[in-house]
C-alpha positions, -999 to +999 in steps of 0.1 A: +000+000+000+014+034-010+014+066+010+003+095-011+029+118-026+031+150-005+022+133+027+043+140+059+041+123+093+053+142+123+077+127+148+070+121+185+041+097+179+059+064+181+083+058+210+114+037+206+126+015+235+110+001+266+077+004+283+064+003+319+068-021+348+039-043+355+028-076+372+011-095+344+026-114+314+021-095+282+003-113+254-027-115+233-012-100+202-012-111+166+020-130+170+014-142+206-005-171+191+028-188+184+039-186+220+005-198+232+006-228+209+042-237+219+032-236+255+001-257+249+016-283+226+052-284+238+055-271+273+025-289+286+035-322+271+072-322+279+074-300+310+097-276+292+098-241+308+089-216+280+085-186+303+116-170+288+097-164+256+073-141+274+097-125+299+079-145+326+103-134+354+087-099+353+121-082+349+125-047+335+156-053+315+160-034+283+136-005+291+145+032+287+144+051+319+129+086+324+146+112+303+160+086+279+130+082+257+135+084+219+109+087+192+106+081+155+114+113+136+092+131+112+089+111+079+079+120+044+055+098+024+084+086+003+103+075+034+072+058+047+070+038+015+106+026+018+114+021+055+097+002+083+100+028+110+085+055+089+058+031+076+049+024+112+048+061+119+025+068+090+003+038+096-003+049+132-012+084+123-036+071+096-052+049+122-055+078+146-072+099+120-097+072+109-107+061+144-110+097+157-138+101+133-153+067+130-155+057+167-176+087+179-199+083+149-205+046+152-202+040+190-207+074+206-173+070+222-144+094+220-112+081+206-083+081+230-049+079+213-030+048+224+008+049+229+029+030+204+063+015+213+087+001+188+112-021+206+139-046+200+145-078+219+125-072+251+103-046+267+086-039+300+049-030+299+018-024+320+012-061+314+046-073+325+079-080+307+078-094+272+102-104+245+101-102+207+090-139+207+055-128+218+051-108+185+032-075+183+007-071+211-017-046+228-016-041+266-050-030+280-037-016+313-014+009+297-034+012+265-002+007+244+007-012+213+041-028+213+059-041+182+093-053+173+096-045+136+117-077+132+084-096+135+077-088+098+107-110+088+092-139+108+058-132+093+073-140+058+101-164+065+085-185+093+048-181+088+048-179+050+030-146+046+034-125+015+058-096+019+043-062+014+035-028+030-002-035+036+007-068+053+028-049+078+001-023+082-025-050+089-005-061+119-005-026+134-042-021+125-051-054+142-035-042+175-053-009+172-084-030+169-078-043+203-075-007+216-109+001+200-123-030+218-109-017+250-125+017+245-160+003+237-159-022+266-155-054+245-123-064+263-140-062+297-171-080+285-151-110+271-139-141+289-104-142+275-093-172+295-111-198+274-100-216+242-118-232+213-132-222+180-162-204+196-145-190+226-144-153+235-106-154+231-111-162+194-140-137+191-119-109+204-092-116+178-116-119+149-132-087+160-098-070+159-092-084+124-126-070+113-117-036+127-084-037+109-104-043+077-126-013+084-095+009+086-080-006+054-113-001+035-113+036+043-075+044+044-075+057+008-102+082+017-090+093+051-075+127+050-045+137+071-057+168+090-022+182+091-015+181+053-049+179+037-037+149+017-053+114+019-030+091+037-029+062+012-035+055-025-063+030-033-055-005-024-045-028-053-056-064-056-021-075-049-019-054-017-052-068-005-039-103-011-008-094+009-029-084+039-051-115+036-020-136+034-007-121+067-041-128+083-040-164+071-004-169+082-012-164+119-043-186+119-043-211+148-048-241+125-019-232+103+006-226+131-006-257+150+000-279+120+034-263+114+045-267+150+030-301+158+017-317+126-018-317+138-048-293+143-067-291+176-095-266+174-101-268+211-067-251+216-075-222+194-072-187+209-070-165+177-091-183+151-084-203+120-068-189+088-101-189+070-119-171+099-092-144+101-093-137+064-131-137+064-135-113+093-109-089+079-129-090+046-162-082+065-146-050+078-129-042+045-161-045+025-180-017+043-184-034+076-194-013+107-185-017+144-218-035+147-209-059+119-175-065+135-189-074+169-178-110+169-187-113+206-224-113+197-221-132+164-242-164+163-214-182+145-178-175+135 
């Protein structure tokens, strides 16, 4: 997906480095499904301790202290089209602009801007310490999205997703979807401890996929209030395929089969590849917040 010529994205929006100290293990992100599956299918069967994957000791290693925070600098549209840091910066600001308008209109709820942290290796958060192995995730207590940009390499090399700008943007948009769920009360309403194809854990993830699709469907018509330029050019068929490929790559069934050679729907926490693609498409094809409410859907 291409940022429009003439666009510019101010610095100071995306923080680089660590987060906050907490007491809970971070997780629930688009990449955390891999860790959850490894724990369920390897750790529980062999007794292997996989807590290191999620920073389970609660340590604060790797975090920036007060006065040491750094941010992604101002980027042009051309830079956002060619570098991951700038693409993240532009994507976040596009999501801010879209949800600042759509959320009050559709839910009567004011949009609160989430923090976004780009980290490397490990990070401390309001949900506890985490490592890059968790993948991108949203932490409800501190309302912050955390992402190690190296995850995109794993998304293609390990998970088999297509490479492409919209595939990377989908990952960020999915985590912003969790923030929207937090703002409208869906996170609190869901029982996120259960597993299985109809569980609330899966419903929350599919809802976030649908919300990501809503943003993507409107990204080419969302205007940057600072420049008056639309954020993105219209999505091509190839770019849409890239995003759908990313959604498919992190389906529970696909990762289970790759990790263990078998598929166990009762262990699902994020949804199958088909479900994730379908719910993204619902949002993309003109879906609303009501359409995306997987918690109340009769079937998934």
